[in-house]
N, C-alpha and C positions, 0 to 999 in steps of 0.2 A: 384681725377679721377672720372668723371661721367660715370657710367656704365648703359646701357640701360637694362630694365627688361627682354627683349627678347634676350639677349646675350646668345648664345648657350653654351658658356663656363660655365655659371651658372648651366645649366641643367647637364652638365658633372660633375660639382663639387658636386651637391647635389643628383643627381640621376645617379651615374656612373654605367656602365656595367662592368668595370674592374678598379682595383685599385692596384697601386704599393706603398708599404710601404718602403721608403728609410731609412735605419737604423734599419730594422727589427731585432729582437733579440729573442733568446730562453732563455734569462736570466730573471727570474721573477722580476718584479718591475721596469725594465728599460722601458723607454718610448716606445722604438721600440717593446717591448713585450706587453706592456699594450694596445697600439693602435691596433696591429695585433690581439691580443686575443679578443678585443672588436668587431672588424669587423667580425671575424670568429665565434664569440660566439652567434650571433643572427641568423636570417634566410636570410642573404644577399645572393642573388642568382647569383651575378656576379663573375668574375674571380679575384683572389687575388694573387699578385706577391710580395713576400718578396725580398728586395734588400739588400745584405750584401756580400762584397767581401771575407769574411772569413768563410762563411758557405755554404755548399752544400744544406742542407735542414733546414727549420725552421718550427716548429709546423706541421710537416708532409708535407710541401709544398716545391717544388724546389726553391732554392734561386739563385738569379742572381747577378753577380759582379757589374753591373751598370744598369741603366735604358736602356741604348743603347743595352744591351744584351737580353732584353726581346723580344721573337720572335713574340708576338701578339700585337695588338693595345691596348693602355692604355688610358683610359679616364681621370684618376685622379692620381696625384702623391702626396703622403703624406710624408713630411719630418720630421724626428725625430733625425736628425744628428746634431752635433755641428754647431753653427752659421757660423763659418768660411768656412764650406764646402758647404753651401747652394747655393752661386752663381754658383759654378761649377755644382751643381745638377740641377739648373734651365737651364743652358746651355745644359745639357744632355736631359732635357725635350724638349727643342726646337729642338734638333737633332732627337729626337724620334717622334716628332709631338704631344706631350702631351700639351694640351692647358689649363689645370686647375690644381691648386695645393693648398694644405693645408700645411702651414708652422707652425708646432707645435713648432719648435725650438725657444728658447729664447736667449738673449744675444745681442739684437739689441738696438733700441733707448732708451729703458727703463733703460739701464745700463750706459748711458753717451755718450760723443762725439764720442768715437771710435765705439761704437755700432751703433750710428746714421749714421756714414759713411758707415758701412757695410749694413745698411738698405737701404741707397740710392743706393748701388751697386746692391742689389737684385731687387730693383724696376727697375733699368735700364736694368738688364739682362732679367727680365720678359717682359718688354715692347719690347725689341729688339726681343725676341722670340715669341711674340704674346700670352703670357701666362697671365692668370688671376689667382691671388692667394688671399687667405684669410690668415690673420696673418701679420707678424709672432707673436710669443709669445701668441699663442692661444692654448686652450685645445681641439679644434676640432669642428666637425660639426656632424649633424645627420639628417636623413630623415626617419621618422617612417613608412610611407606608403611603402617605398622602403626597409625597414628593414636594413638600413645602419646606423651603429653607429660607427663613427670614434672618439672615446673618450677614456680617460684613465680609466674610471670607468664604466664598462658595466652596463646598467640599463634596456634596452629593454622596454621602455615605450610603451603602446598600441597606435596604430595609432588613430589620432583624428584631431581636427580642430585648435588647438592652436599652433602658431609658436612663437619661442623665439629667440631674438637677445640679446646677452650679451657682454659687453666690459670687463667683469671679468670672467675668467674661473671658479674659485671656486664658485662664485654666480650662474653662469650658470648651473654648475653641480648640485648644490643644488636645483635649480628650476626644473630641469629635474627629480630629485629624488622625489620631491613633486608631480609633474605631474603624475609620475608612481604610487606613493603610493596612491594618491587620485583618480586615474583612470580618470584624466581629458581628456587625449588623446592628443598626440603630433603630429604635422604635420612636422615641420622642426625646427632644432636648429642650430644657427650659433654663435660661439664664435669668435668675430671679432679681439681680441687681439690689436695689435698696429695700425691696419687699415692703413697700408702704401699703399695699393692699394684699396681694397674694404672697403668702409665706412659703418657704420651702416645704413645710409640713402639709400645706394645702395641695401643692403639686404632687407630693408623695401620695396623699390619699387618692387623688384623681388617677394617678398612674396605677395604683393598686387595683383599680376597677377595670382597667383596659386589658382585654384578652391578649392583645399582641405584645404586651409588656411581660417579660419573663423574669427580669431582675432590674433593680434600680440602683444606680451608682450616684452618690451625692458628694459634692465638695461643699463643706460647711465652714464658715468663719465665725458665725454667731447665731444664736436663736434667742429671740426675745421671750418666748413663752415655752420653756423647756417641758413643763408638765403637759401642755397640749400636744407638743410634738411627740413626746414619749407615748402618750395614749394613742395617738394616731399610728405611730410606728408599731405598737403592739398589735393593732388590727391588721396592718399591711403585711408585717413579717410572717404572720401565720399563713398568708396566701402566696408570698413570693419573697425571695431574698432582697434585703436592702443592705448595700455596702457603702460605708461612709468614711471619708477622711476628714478629720476635724483639725484644722490648723490653729496656730496661736497657742501651742502648748508651752512655748517659751515666753518670757516677759517681752522680748523684742517683737516676737511674732504676734502676740496679743495686741500690742500697740499698733502694729502695722495693719491688722485686721480692722481696728476701729477707724483708722483714717481712710481705709480703702473703700468700704461700702457703708460706713457709719454703723456697723454692726457691734453688738455687745459680745465680746469674746467670752467672758466668763471663765470659770475654773475648768481647766482641762480635765481634772479628776472627776468633777461633777458630770461633765459630758460623757466621759467614759462609763461612769456608773449608770447613767441614763440609757446609753446604748446597750449595755449588758442586760439591763432589766427589760428592755423593750425588743430585744432580738435583732438589733442592728449589728451587722458585722463591721467592726471597726478596723481600719487599716491606717498605716502611718506614712506611706509613701505613694506617690502617683503610680509607680510601677505596680505595686500591690493592688491599687485601686483598679487598674486596667486588668491585670491578670486574674484577680479573684472575681471581678465582675463578669469577665468573659467566661470563666469556668462556671460560675453560678448560673449563667444564662444557658449554657449548653450541656452541662454535665449533671448526672444524678447527685443528690445531696447524700453524703455518707451518713450512716446511722450511728456510727461510733468513731472513736479516735484510734481504732486498731488498723494498722497498715501492713501490707505485704509488699516487699521490694524485690525486684529482680534486677541484677546488674551484670553487664558484660565484662566488668573488671572490678577487682576488689576495692580499689581506691575510692571510686564513686560511691560504692555501697557503704563504706565507712563514713564518708562525708554525710551521706543521706541519713544514716543511722544517728550520727551526732546531732544533726539538725532536727530529726524527729524527737529525740529526747529533750532537746532544748525547747521545743515547741509544744510539749505535752502530748505527743503522739506515742503510741505503744506498738512495739514490734513483737507479736507473740512468737513463741518457739514453734518450729515446724513439728507437726505430729508425725509419729512413726509411719503412719499409713501414707502420708505424702512423700516421705523420704523413700519408702519402698517403691512407690509409683514412679519417682523420678530417677532412681538409681540406674535403671537400664538405659536411660536416654542421655544422661549426663556423664562426663568423664569420671572415672573412678575416684579421683581426688577432689571432687566438688565439696564445698564446705558444709553442706547439710544443715544449714541454719538460715534464718531470716535476718538480713537480706540473702537471697539465693544468688550466688555467683556462678554464672555459666562459663566462666574462665575463657572468655575470648572466642567462643564458638560463633561462627557466622552462618546460622541455620534458622531461617524464618519459621520452619515447623517447630523447631525446638523452642524458640522464643514463645510462640503462641501456646505450646504445650505447658510451659512453666507459668506464663501469665494466666492461662486458663485455670491451672491448679490453684493459684493464689486467689483469683477472683471468685472461684466457686467454693472456696474454703469459708466455712461459717464463722471462723474466728477473726476474719478481717473484713473491713467494709470499704477500703480504698486500696488501690494498687498503684505503685510507681515503678515504671520500667525505664531503666537507665542504659543509654548507649546503644539502643537497638536500631536507630535510624540515623542517617547522616553520613554513612560510609560512601554514598555516591559522591560527596564532596571530596573525600579522600581519593577516590578513583579519578576524579577530575584533576586533582593536584598531581597525581602520579602520571597521568597522560601528559599534562603540561610539562612536567620535568623530563619525561622521555623524549618529547618533541624538541625540547631545548638541547637535549643531549645529542641526538642525531636524527630522530624521527623515523629510523629505519628498522628498529628492533621489532615493532609490531606494525601491521598494516592499519590504515585509518579505519577500515571496515571492522577489523577485530577490536580496535580500541572503542569504537562506538558501540559495538555489540556488548562489550564488557560493561560499559557505562549503562546501557539500556537494561541489561540484566539486573544490575544493582538497583536501579530505579524501580523496576518491576517488583523486585524483592521487598523493597521498602513500602511500596504501595500495598503489597499483599499483607505485610505486617500491620500497617495502619488499618486496613479493612478488617483484619482479624481482631484487632483491638476493639474497633467499633462494634463488631458483632458480639464480642464478649461483654462489653459495657452494656449493650442493649439487653443481652440475655440475663445478666446478673443484677442489673440496676445499681451497679457500683461504679464510681468514677475510676478510670484508668488513665493516668497521666504519663505521657511519654517525654523523656528527656533525651535530646539528640546529641550528636557529636559536632554540631556546628553552632556558629554564632547567630544572633538575630532576635533573641527573645521569644516572645509569644508567637505561635503560629497555630492556626486552626485548620486542620485537614478535613476535607469533605469526603464522606463516603455514603453509600446507600443506606447505611444503618445509623447515620448521624455524624456529628463532628467529633474529632479527637483533638484534645489539647496537647500541643507539643511545645516544649520549652528548651532552653539552652543550659540551665544549671539545676543541680539537685535542690539547692535552697529555694529556688522559685517554686518548684513542684511541692516541696514540703510546706511552704508557706500557704499555698492554695489549699492543700489538704487540711492543714491545721485550722484555717479559717472556716472552711466548709464543714469540718467535723464539729467545730464549736457551734455552728448554726444548727446542725443536725441534732446535737444534744439539747440545744435550747428548744427546738420544736418538739422533741420527745417529752421534755419536762413540761412545756407549756400545755400540751394536749392532755397531760395527766391531771393537771390542776383542775 
């Protein structure tokens, strides 16, 4: 079913002013309780109507015997009832004039032939009633700018620019948890489930039209109509990045995908070719999905695969250079003019090549001088800075060791002053990187000296992506550079 991005029913679905939860419950851990609690537990400003014929009130709200009994207009119906009752519920939607629904209920195509027949029945009932639904067999949806979270696990991620489409409810929930924990910022989440009406491509098209969406991350197990998906992706990727992980590349994974949501996994090579042709950035791990999506949301897209690297020590520079070559990135040789410019500020024995090794200096001004030279250099379009933040953790460890020793060598005030000075230095570095990123329009990725994976640092000039390892930084740059090349070639055609 091809759905237009401007279908008003999609707005009612993701940005409802009123929601009815069919199968609402006051019993903890039941789906009707989980979904209702999630909706009420954030800052959703719309009206919420529990529907349960056996209860007068649920969670402090008046409960109604059926959708038809609700006296007010309802934008969205959410079904958590057993599958066999959903067709009648959709007919109640039609009678009430409700045009959008989320079908959480499972027990459809994914369970076999009997469930498939029931799924055909709900599609027919929805079409007859002019209803658009997502699911069935989905864990729900969310729109963070609207503070609407229709999910079984309340997370309340901060509003932001990344939208997520997932054919797996468990994976989708984990992605939202990561987005919340890492403060990436969520725009919209859609768990598509069995996709008996709305397909992943339909949601992608809709998200492509929303100004608050800056990038789209997708978890895909199978696509029924690859041609339509590819054509839609070609339109969307010209406006904003789409990052996808396609599972089922092994025989075992392909079979698991089929039994999971009833999707057709298809040839992994065919999917990869379709992604390349339509501008979808393909990743193969959840870590890359989060890292690349976060970077695509907050960083400029590089115009080429040429990279400049600054490192505080030779080892990390070598690792990064190896990773760049393996990933198709190019490290141009430094021009004589840049070498002459940096000679007075770097030790006499610096390496005079890309990656630039600042040989262990701990000077924020020097770091920013070198990063600025690389970022303003016309021969590179991305910069990776290795080892320039994270020393505050080293200072903390030193202080802890000294206190275990005797605690008397330095006063507490002096130790705190040393730590605060290092923290201020790192804040200055991050702010300087953000300013250079804004000035040059080139992504500058920072790799720190601490564990923890992706971190987004906020500054007045935008956000800076900080990572724990060179390979993570190189992977982000390689994926974004591929997308930048695709855009350049697509706009020439």
